[in-house]
N, C-alpha and C positions, 0 to 999 in steps of 0.2 A: 343445521340452521343455526341462525344467530337468534339468540332470545334476549340478550342482552344490548341496549341501547343507551350510552352516559355519553354527560358532554353538553357542550353547546348546540350542536347539530344531531343530536338524541331524537326526535321527535322527525326531522327531516332523514334523519338515517331509515327510520323503524319504516314509512312511509313510502320509501325507496324499496318499489316493485321488487328491486335484482337481488335485496338482502333477503326474499322472500322465495326462493326457486322451485319451492316442490307443494306446487298445489294437488291436492289430494284426488284422486281419481276413486269415484265409485260406483260398479256396476251395477249397472237395472235389473231388477229382478227377471226372471224368467218369463212370466204373468206380462210384462212390456215389454218384452222384445221381440221382435215377429220374426222370424226366421230363428229363434233359438235355437232347436230342435237338430237343425241343420249349420249351429254352428259358430250364429250369429253373435256378436257379443257387444252391448254400448256400453261404454263409461260417461259419467258424466262430470267435468270437471270445476271441480266447489269454485267458483270465484270469491263465495264468500267467505273463503278462511284468507280473502287478502287484507292486509289492516284496516283499511275503507270497505272492506266486504262490497266491492262492489269492483266486475270490468272497466268501469268506467276512469278509474283510480290511475290505472294504468296506460292510458291515453292522458289526461291531465297529468299527472307526472312526469310524461315522455314533453309535452307541452313546456311546461313552466321549467324544467330544465334548461331550457336555453338564455331563461330571463334576466336580465342585469342586472341584483337585486340593488346596488348601487343607484339605477340611472330609473328603477321603477317604485312608484308607491300606490300605482292602483291596478286591476286587471277588470274586464270588463268579458264575461264569459256568456255568450247567446244559447242557453239552456237553461231549464227550468230545473233540473233531474238530477241524477246521478253524478255527474258531467259537474253540473254546477256543483253541486254538494265539495266533490274531492278536489277540484280547484281551490274552492274556498279554504279547506282543509287543508292543502299544502300550500297555498301562495301564505297564511297566516303561521306555518308551522318553519319559511321562510325569510318572516320579518313582514311581510306586505299584508296587514290588514282591512284594509282598501277593496273589498270584492263584489264587482257589482254582476247580478245576472239579469237578463235581460229576456225576459217572457214574451210569450202570446197572452191576450185578452183573455181567452178559453182556462187558463191555472185557475184552479180553483184556490180559494182565501187561506182553506186546510192549508193546499200543499205547501203554496209556499209561506205560510207559517213552520 
């Protein structure tokens, strides 16, 4: 696994999920695993180990991989959660600083901050 990211593309390279291929799996304890006595094992994939600590960063990266940064100066995302956060972070690393999230009126002011 790569641990050093340098140069002009360092941030974008770090945010690229392909540079973090090994997301850890953690087995749930026996007390939380129905059928454990029959050999059932349940594992959790620790998506928080990704650079932006959420699975939405994978989709955001793939969406933005198609963007022509020479012709794009604004990104609009219809999300108020981790997708918008991930799109903004990755877009900024690509040199696109104008990112707008379209949110529903039910989103709390605290979440918008």
